[in-house]
C-alpha positions, 0 to 999 in steps of 0.5 A: 547193657543197653545205652540210655543216652548217646553223646557222640564224638568224632575221631580220625579212623587212623587212631591206633587202638591195637595196644589198648589191652597192653595199656589198660592194666596200667590205668585201672580203677583203684579203690579210693584211699582212706583220705581221698575223696574219689578215684577214677580209672578203667574197669572191665565192661563185664563188671568189676568182678572180672579181673582179666578182661578190661575191654571188649571188641567184636570186629570194628566195635570196641567197648570200654568202661570208666569206673569211679569211686566217690566218698559221700560226705554231705556238706551239711553234716560237716558244717553241723559238726564244725559248728559243734566244735566251734561252740565247744571252743567258745564255751571253754575258752570264751572266744569264737575261732576266726577264719583261719582256725575255722578252716583248720578245724574243718580240714581236721574234721574231713580227715576224721570223717573220710575213712568212715564215709560211704563209697558210691561207685559208678561206671560210664560205658563208651562204644567206639566204631573204629571203622566210621570214626566215632565214639558214643558215651552212655550219658547226656552230660557233655561234661561227663562225656568230655571227661571220658574223652580225657580218660582215653587221651590219658590212656593212649597218650593222644586222642583227637576226639571232637564233638559233632559239628553239623554243617547245617543248624540242627534246630532248623532241621528239627523244625522242618521235620515237625513242620511237615518236611520229609524225614529221612527214610526210617525215621518218624515223629514221636510224641514229644518236643520242645520249642523255643522263641529264638528271641532272648528270654523268649517263650519255651513250649514243651509237649508230651504225649502230643500228636506233633502234626496238628494245628496247635503245633503249627500255630507255635511254628507260625509264631516263630518258635523253633524246635530244640528237642524232638522225639523220633522213632527209627523204624521199629527198633529205637525211640529217642529224643534228639536235641539241637546239641545232637545228644540222643536222650531217652533211648529205648530199644524196641521190639523190632531190635529186641526180637533179634536177641531171641534167635540166639542159642548161646547160654550164659551171661557173657554170651548174653552180653555179647549178643546185646553188644552186637545188637546195640553197636549195629543199631547205633551205627545205623542211627549215626550214619543216618544222622551223619547224612541228615545233619551233614556231620563233619568228619574228623581230620586225618 
């Protein structure tokens, strides 16, 4: 249960989560119905086989999971079957059905196929730091993360979460780091970046497995390109790519963090998940507080 991407939101620390365990049973994921395309709701962070625990909290760290079921019904399959029906009608009746009838035939096909369609399951995890007023979703899609925030609002009745707002342009900060300005304590450059010409339709340069402090990079900077994505390493604990949208991608926990798990004497899957959750929540908190200072992130209104 290690997050691979981090999309952050801020919320007021005054938000009350005390009734979360009372509210969750009324908002759980239900199996997708025979004639439904999808279903969505909360599920246990410990897996769908867990039928009693639907959230997990250790001190000020809270873990919620949104689950989903979606019918897999490829459009190409539906259109192929529809075309066969149309051909049968044309052959029997000597006419080609018009738009309204075509739509009715397609709806009939969907009702026939939906009960037999395969179901794809999904889960999206979210970690809340109740003390510092931020939540991060394990995903790099802003839309997906916004949907999770909507789920939380539906659960609590109100949840004033907002995307991160930096008081200084993230692109300028990332560019200064690659240009040689000192990085915050604990951060170092990785070997990947993306640079763009700020002009509309300007050139885009992507570098991987590249020493970023070199003449080649400097030439791009001298030409006016700005950094929009930058690989970074936080101590010996995490590596990631930070975008100008302040989404953390390609997150990996390194030996400096994982070695801490070896000191746990507890056995069992639940104990292992607890240890990973404590480790992850602590490391994400340290990273967020570093980003908060470096980019002057606004706090949520109380």
